[in-house]
DRENDO-1510 file (C-alpha; in Angstrom, 1 decimal, always signed):
<recs>
REC; n; res; u; v; w
REC; 1; UNK; -36.5; +65.1; +135.8 .
REC; 2; UNK; -37.7; +64.2; +139.2 .
REC; 3; UNK; -36.6; +65.8; +142.4 .
REC; 4; UNK; -34.7; +62.7; +143.4 .
REC; 5; UNK; -32.8; +62.6; +140.1 .
REC; 6; UNK; -31.9; +66.3; +140.5 .
REC; 7; UNK; -30.6; +65.6; +144.0 .
REC; 8; UNK; -28.5; +62.7; +142.7 .
REC; 9; UNK; -27.0; +64.9; +140.0 .
REC; 10; UNK; -26.3; +67.7; +142.4 .
REC; 11; UNK; -24.5; +65.3; +144.7 .
REC; 12; UNK; -22.5; +63.8; +141.8 .
REC; 13; UNK; -21.6; +67.3; +140.7 .
REC; 14; UNK; -20.2; +68.3; +144.1 .
REC; 15; UNK; -18.1; +65.2; +144.2 .
REC; 16; UNK; -16.8; +65.6; +140.6 .
REC; 17; UNK; -16.2; +69.3; +140.9 .
REC; 18; UNK; -13.9; +68.8; +143.9 .
REC; 19; UNK; -12.0; +66.0; +142.2 .
REC; 20; UNK; -11.5; +68.0; +139.0 .
REC; 21; UNK; -10.3; +71.1; +140.8 .
REC; 22; UNK; -7.8; +68.9; +142.7 .
REC; 23; UNK; -6.6; +67.4; +139.4 .
REC; 24; UNK; -6.3; +70.8; +137.8 .
REC; 25; UNK; -4.2; +72.0; +140.7 .
REC; 26; UNK; -1.9; +69.0; +140.6 .
REC; 27; UNK; -1.5; +69.3; +136.8 .
REC; 28; UNK; -0.9; +73.0; +137.0 .
REC; 29; UNK; +1.9; +72.5; +139.5 .
REC; 30; UNK; +3.6; +69.9; +137.4 .
REC; 31; UNK; +3.5; +72.4; +134.4 .
REC; 32; UNK; +4.9; +75.3; +136.4 .
REC; 33; UNK; +1.6; +77.1; +136.4 .
REC; 34; UNK; -0.5; +78.3; +139.2 .
REC; 35; UNK; -3.9; +76.5; +139.7 .
REC; 36; UNK; -5.7; +79.9; +139.6 .
REC; 37; UNK; -4.2; +80.5; +136.1 .
REC; 38; UNK; -6.2; +77.6; +134.7 .
REC; 39; UNK; -9.8; +78.2; +133.6 .
REC; 40; UNK; -12.3; +75.4; +134.0 .
REC; 41; UNK; -14.9; +75.8; +131.3 .
REC; 42; UNK; -18.0; +73.7; +132.0 .
REC; 43; UNK; -19.2; +72.1; +128.7 .
REC; 44; UNK; -22.9; +72.1; +129.3 .
REC; 45; UNK; -24.2; +70.3; +126.2 .
REC; 46; UNK; -27.4; +68.3; +127.1 .
REC; 47; UNK; -27.1; +69.4; +130.8 .
REC; 48; UNK; -30.4; +70.6; +132.3 .
REC; 49; UNK; -30.6; +74.3; +133.3 .
REC; 50; UNK; -31.4; +73.3; +136.9 .
REC; 51; UNK; -28.1; +71.4; +137.1 .
REC; 52; UNK; -26.1; +74.2; +135.4 .
REC; 53; UNK; -27.6; +76.8; +137.8 .
REC; 54; UNK; -26.7; +74.5; +140.8 .
REC; 55; UNK; -23.1; +74.4; +139.4 .
REC; 56; UNK; -23.1; +78.2; +139.2 .
REC; 57; UNK; -24.2; +78.4; +142.8 .
REC; 58; UNK; -21.2; +76.3; +143.7 .
REC; 59; UNK; -18.7; +78.6; +142.1 .
REC; 60; UNK; -18.6; +77.7; +138.4 .
REC; 61; UNK; -18.3; +80.9; +136.3 .
REC; 62; UNK; -17.3; +79.8; +132.8 .
REC; 63; UNK; -19.8; +77.9; +130.7 .
REC; 64; UNK; -19.6; +76.7; +127.1 .
REC; 65; UNK; -22.3; +75.5; +124.8 .
REC; 66; UNK; -21.9; +73.5; +121.5 .
REC; 67; UNK; -25.2; +74.1; +119.8 .
REC; 68; UNK; -26.8; +77.4; +119.1 .
REC; 69; UNK; -30.4; +76.2; +119.5 .
REC; 70; UNK; -29.7; +74.5; +122.8 .
REC; 71; UNK; -27.9; +77.7; +124.0 .
REC; 72; UNK; -30.9; +79.8; +123.1 .
REC; 73; UNK; -33.3; +77.4; +124.8 .
REC; 74; UNK; -31.4; +77.7; +128.0 .
REC; 75; UNK; -30.3; +81.3; +127.9 .
REC; 76; UNK; -33.2; +83.1; +129.6 .
REC; 77; UNK; -33.3; +80.6; +132.4 .
REC; 78; UNK; -29.6; +80.6; +133.3 .
REC; 79; UNK; -28.4; +82.4; +136.5 .
REC; 80; UNK; -25.8; +84.0; +134.3 .
REC; 81; UNK; -25.0; +87.2; +136.2 .
REC; 82; UNK; -21.2; +87.2; +136.6 .
REC; 83; UNK; -20.8; +84.2; +134.3 .
REC; 84; UNK; -18.5; +84.0; +131.3 .
REC; 85; UNK; -20.6; +82.4; +128.5 .
REC; 86; UNK; -18.7; +81.0; +125.6 .
REC; 87; UNK; -19.6; +79.1; +122.4 .
REC; 88; UNK; -17.4; +76.1; +121.7 .
REC; 89; UNK; -19.0; +74.3; +118.9 .
REC; 90; UNK; -18.9; +74.5; +115.1 .
REC; 91; UNK; -20.7; +77.6; +114.0 .
REC; 92; UNK; -22.4; +78.4; +110.7 .
REC; 93; UNK; -22.3; +82.1; +109.6 .
REC; 94; UNK; -26.1; +82.3; +109.6 .
REC; 95; UNK; -26.2; +81.5; +113.3 .
REC; 96; UNK; -23.7; +84.1; +114.5 .
REC; 97; UNK; -26.6; +86.7; +114.9 .
REC; 98; UNK; -28.0; +84.6; +117.7 .
REC; 99; UNK; -24.8; +84.7; +119.7 .
REC; 100; UNK; -23.6; +88.3; +119.4 .
REC; 101; UNK; -24.5; +90.2; +122.6 .
REC; 102; UNK; -25.0; +86.9; +124.5 .
REC; 103; UNK; -21.6; +85.2; +124.6 .
REC; 104; UNK; -18.2; +86.7; +125.5 .
REC; 105; UNK; -16.1; +84.5; +123.2 .
REC; 106; UNK; -16.5; +82.2; +120.2 .
REC; 107; UNK; -13.9; +79.5; +120.3 .
REC; 108; UNK; -14.3; +77.9; +116.9 .
REC; 109; UNK; -13.3; +80.5; +114.4 .
REC; 110; UNK; -11.7; +78.8; +111.4 .
REC; 111; UNK; -12.7; +80.8; +108.3 .
REC; 112; UNK; -12.4; +84.4; +107.1 .
REC; 113; UNK; -16.1; +84.2; +106.2 .
REC; 114; UNK; -17.1; +83.4; +109.8 .
REC; 115; UNK; -14.8; +86.0; +111.3 .
REC; 116; UNK; -16.2; +88.5; +108.9 .
REC; 117; UNK; -19.7; +87.9; +109.9 .
REC; 118; UNK; -18.8; +88.1; +113.6 .
REC; 119; UNK; -17.1; +91.4; +112.8 .
REC; 120; UNK; -20.0; +92.8; +110.8 .
REC; 121; UNK; -22.6; +92.0; +113.5 .
REC; 122; UNK; -20.4; +93.2; +116.3 .
REC; 123; UNK; -19.7; +96.5; +114.6 .
REC; 124; UNK; -23.4; +97.0; +114.0 .
REC; 125; UNK; -24.1; +96.4; +117.7 .
REC; 126; UNK; -21.1; +98.5; +118.9 .
REC; 127; UNK; -19.5; +95.4; +120.5 .
REC; 128; UNK; -16.1; +93.6; +120.5 .
REC; 129; UNK; -16.1; +89.8; +120.5 .
REC; 130; UNK; -13.2; +87.7; +121.8 .
REC; 131; UNK; -12.5; +84.9; +119.4 .
REC; 132; UNK; -10.2; +81.9; +119.5 .
REC; 133; UNK; -8.8; +80.4; +116.3 .
REC; 134; UNK; -9.5; +76.7; +116.1 .
REC; 135; UNK; -6.5; +74.7; +114.9 .
REC; 136; UNK; -6.9; +71.3; +113.2 .
REC; 137; UNK; -3.8; +70.0; +115.0 .
REC; 138; UNK; -4.3; +66.5; +113.7 .
REC; 139; UNK; -5.1; +67.6; +110.1 .
REC; 140; UNK; -8.3; +65.5; +110.2 .
REC; 141; UNK; -10.5; +65.8; +107.2 .
REC; 142; UNK; -13.7; +65.5; +109.2 .
REC; 143; UNK; -12.9; +68.3; +111.7 .
REC; 144; UNK; -13.0; +72.0; +111.6 .
REC; 145; UNK; -10.1; +74.2; +112.2 .
REC; 146; UNK; -7.2; +75.8; +110.4 .
REC; 147; UNK; -4.3; +73.6; +109.4 .
REC; 148; UNK; -1.2; +74.6; +111.4 .
REC; 149; UNK; +0.8; +75.7; +108.4 .
REC; 150; UNK; -1.9; +78.3; +107.6 .
REC; 151; UNK; -2.3; +79.6; +111.2 .
REC; 152; UNK; -0.2; +82.7; +111.0 .
REC; 153; UNK; -1.5; +83.7; +107.6 .
REC; 154; UNK; -5.1; +83.3; +108.9 .
REC; 155; UNK; -4.5; +85.3; +112.0 .
REC; 156; UNK; -3.0; +88.1; +109.9 .
REC; 157; UNK; -6.2; +88.1; +107.8 .
REC; 158; UNK; -8.7; +88.3; +110.6 .
REC; 159; UNK; -6.9; +90.5; +113.2 .
REC; 160; UNK; -7.6; +93.6; +111.1 .
REC; 161; UNK; -11.3; +93.1; +111.2 .
REC; 162; UNK; -13.2; +95.6; +113.5 .
REC; 163; UNK; -15.3; +94.3; +116.3 .
REC; 164; UNK; -13.3; +91.1; +117.0 .
REC; 165; UNK; -10.2; +90.5; +119.2 .
REC; 166; UNK; -8.1; +87.4; +118.7 .
REC; 167; UNK; -7.6; +86.1; +122.2 .
REC; 168; UNK; -5.9; +82.7; +121.7 .
REC; 169; UNK; -6.1; +79.3; +120.2 .
REC; 170; UNK; -8.4; +76.2; +120.6 .
REC; 171; UNK; -7.8; +72.6; +119.5 .
REC; 172; UNK; -9.3; +69.2; +119.7 .
REC; 173; UNK; -6.6; +66.6; +119.0 .
REC; 174; UNK; -7.4; +63.2; +117.4 .
REC; 175; UNK; -8.8; +60.5; +119.7 .
REC; 176; UNK; -5.6; +58.8; +120.9 .
REC; 177; UNK; -5.0; +56.1; +123.5 .
REC; 178; UNK; -1.2; +56.7; +123.5 .
REC; 179; UNK; -0.4; +59.5; +125.9 .
REC; 180; UNK; +2.9; +60.2; +124.3 .
REC; 181; UNK; +1.3; +60.9; +121.0 .
REC; 182; UNK; -1.4; +63.0; +122.7 .
REC; 183; UNK; +1.3; +65.0; +124.4 .
REC; 184; UNK; +2.9; +65.7; +121.0 .
REC; 185; UNK; -0.3; +67.3; +119.8 .
REC; 186; UNK; -0.8; +69.4; +122.9 .
REC; 187; UNK; +2.9; +70.4; +123.0 .
REC; 188; UNK; +2.7; +71.4; +119.3 .
REC; 189; UNK; -0.3; +73.6; +120.1 .
REC; 190; UNK; +1.7; +75.2; +123.0 .
REC; 191; UNK; +4.5; +76.0; +120.6 .
REC; 192; UNK; +2.2; +77.6; +118.1 .
REC; 193; UNK; +0.7; +79.7; +120.9 .
REC; 194; UNK; +4.2; +80.8; +122.1 .
REC; 195; UNK; +5.4; +81.6; +118.6 .
REC; 196; UNK; +2.4; +83.8; +117.8 .
REC; 197; UNK; +2.7; +85.4; +121.2 .
REC; 198; UNK; +6.3; +86.4; +120.2 .
REC; 199; UNK; +5.2; +88.1; +117.0 .
REC; 200; UNK; +3.4; +90.8; +119.0 .
REC; 201; UNK; +0.7; +91.3; +116.3 .
REC; 202; UNK; -1.8; +94.2; +116.8 .
REC; 203; UNK; -5.2; +93.0; +118.1 .
REC; 204; UNK; -3.8; +89.6; +119.0 .
REC; 205; UNK; -3.3; +88.6; +122.6 .
REC; 206; UNK; -2.4; +85.0; +123.2 .
REC; 207; UNK; -3.9; +84.7; +126.7 .
REC; 208; UNK; -6.1; +81.6; +126.2 .
REC; 209; UNK; -4.9; +78.2; +125.0 .
REC; 210; UNK; -8.1; +76.1; +125.1 .
REC; 211; UNK; -7.4; +72.4; +124.9 .
REC; 212; UNK; -8.2; +69.3; +126.9 .
REC; 213; UNK; -11.5; +67.7; +127.7 .
REC; 214; UNK; -12.9; +65.2; +130.2 .
REC; 215; UNK; -10.6; +62.3; +129.1 .
REC; 216; UNK; -7.3; +64.3; +128.8 .
REC; 217; UNK; -7.5; +67.7; +130.5 .
REC; 218; UNK; -4.8; +66.9; +133.1 .
REC; 219; UNK; -2.3; +66.0; +130.3 .
REC; 220; UNK; -3.3; +69.2; +128.4 .
REC; 221; UNK; -2.6; +71.4; +131.4 .
REC; 222; UNK; +0.8; +69.6; +131.9 .
REC; 223; UNK; +1.6; +70.6; +128.2 .
REC; 224; UNK; +0.5; +74.3; +128.7 .
REC; 225; UNK; -3.2; +74.6; +128.4 .
REC; 226; UNK; -4.7; +77.7; +130.1 .
REC; 227; UNK; -8.3; +76.5; +129.7 .
REC; 228; UNK; -9.8; +73.1; +129.7 .
REC; 229; UNK; -13.4; +72.2; +128.5 .
REC; 230; UNK; -14.9; +69.5; +130.8 .
REC; 231; UNK; -18.4; +68.1; +130.4 .
REC; 232; UNK; -19.1; +64.5; +131.3 .
REC; 233; UNK; -16.5; +64.2; +134.0 .
REC; 234; UNK; -18.1; +67.1; +135.7 .
REC; 235; UNK; -21.8; +66.5; +135.1 .
REC; 236; UNK; -21.9; +62.8; +134.4 .
REC; 237; UNK; -22.5; +61.0; +131.1 .
REC; 238; UNK; -24.6; +62.9; +128.6 .
REC; 239; UNK; -28.3; +61.7; +128.5 .
</recs>
């Protein structure tokens, strides 16, 4: 990428970042939350390291990658001191070993097998990994995640595993142009989050409700999200 193209992307980031933070603040106030209680996770899939490092220099601290190999390709070149690195994509058990010790949270835990492998490797390394349980809120066959009716049972199964800590829930609702229907999905996630919070289970802290992306993060915050995962609205269209 040429110097001119980098300069253009830096300028676009500055503009987008300010607008997104303003939208987060507005949505947080509408939902009765404080803007500082909402975490902006920058989804950096296909974003060049130079652009990510520029974003970090401007104050971004929470980064999420979708693909293990892309994450590894970038890892050593990231200005990651003080950053919260998270994995937000679908994860195969044979790839967990590449993330343990490098990320602080895996957001896409949706099987006992995957949770068990995270646990095994974390125990071996003397670490504890925060995990979010991915919920298939739309019950879509082509998506990962636990069906809502199995959520409590699943959390009961994995919360006893050593080396992991259940830190919240994550969801990607079905693509939907109807804001009322979209809100139903987000509101349902918020209710599951509150219900599990009320059960006071050991090794389970509902502190992160990760939902909402570039097209719908404001609505997700209004419905109770505490973290939004924003990529293209922040960095521009993926190349």
